[in-house]
N, C-alpha and C positions, 0 to 999 in steps of 0.2 A: 503494500499499500503506500503512495507517493503521498509526501508531506502536501498540505493544501496551504492555499493563503485565505485568509480570512474574506468572507463574501458578505452581502446583506444578511440580516436575520439569524446571524450565527451559523450561516452556511459556509462550508469551505469549498473555494475554488481548487480545480485539479491543478496540480503543479505541470502537467503537459500542456494541457490545454488552455489554461486560465479560465475557463469556463464554469459555471455552478452547474452540477450535475444535476439531472431532472429529479423532481419531488415526487414523493408518492402519487400516483394515479388518482385523478377524479373521477374517472372511467366507473368505477361501482358505484359511486354516488349520482354521477350522470346517469346511470342506466335504472336505478332505483327512481329518479325523479320522473324519468320517462315512464315507467311503469306507473308509478302514481297517477299521473295525469291521464294516461290512458285507461286505467281501470276507472277512473271517475269521470271520464269523458270532458276533461278540462282543457285538454289540447286545443279545442277551439278558441280558448280565451287567451292562449299563450303567443300571441304575437310579439313581435319583438319590441313595438311600441308599448304593449301593455306589460311586458315584464319590465321594460325599462322604468316605466312609470312605477309599477310596484316596488321595485327596488328602490327608488328614491323616497317613496313612502316609509319603508322599512328603515332606511338610513335616517329620517327626520325622526323614527320613533326611538332609535338609538342615540341620537342627539339629547333628546328629551331626558334622558337618564342622566346627562350630565348639566344640563342646564342649570346654571346658579350656584355649582358647586366651586369650590376653590380648587387650585391644583392639587393640593395636597388631598383634599377631600376625593376628587377624581382617582386618585391611586390607591385609596383606600376604601372601597365600596364594602359595605356589610354583604355578608354571603346570600341575602335572599335579594338584593339589588343587582349583584355580580351574576347571578343564576338569570334574572330578567335581561340584562346585557348580552349573556350568553345567548339567549332565545333569540334577540333582536340579530345578533352577528350570524346565528344560523338562517334566518330567514333572509339575511341580504346575501349570504354566500348561496343559498337555494336558488333565489332569483338571479343571481349573476351567472351560475352555473346552466341554468335553463336558457338565459339569454344568449350565452356564448354556443350552447347546445343549437338552439335555433337559427343561429347565424353562421354555423359552421366554423365558428374559430375554436381553435385549440388554447384554451385558458392558460394552460400550464405553459405553453411555448410562448405565448403573449405576454406573461408575467416575466418568465426569465429575457427574453428580448428586451422589455422594457426597463428591467434591472440593469442591463448592459448600456441601454442607451442613458440611463441617469447616471451611472458611473462614469460616462464620458461626459455628460452635461455638467456634472458636480464633481470634478475631481478633488479626491481627499486633500492633496496637498495645498489646493486653492481655496476650498470652501469650508473645512473644518471649523466647527463652532459657529458657523455663521447660517442665519435664516433666509439671506438675501436670495432672491431668485437668479438662475444662472445667467441671464443676461445682464444682471448688474454685476457681475464677477469678472468681466474681462481681465483685470489686473488684481485678481485674488479678491476676497472678501475678508 
């Protein structure tokens, strides 16, 4: 096993390619969601437009859990609130996976490609510790 280099989210880049190896597949989840929709005749409602709108609604429900909390409070949610947040995250993931499936987008590869794009836009040696947008960092942040 070769030594890796730190990547996003604690993942390791391979020493030979510099690429982050693929994550565990979402394929079983995608299939279960397809089956769920088919068994309930819900596919008729799962247009990309509707799924995108549902995803935003769920994202708003997630944000609601953090509204008016301090930064410290947002890091220390009580167990019941954390369970509710987990449910909202699951709803978001479900709609995201369904939307990608409907549009024939390989979400795993899209995420890995976007991580690479972000690594190029935000080189660590130039943006470390800065929240500025990449186009504001021409000479470093």
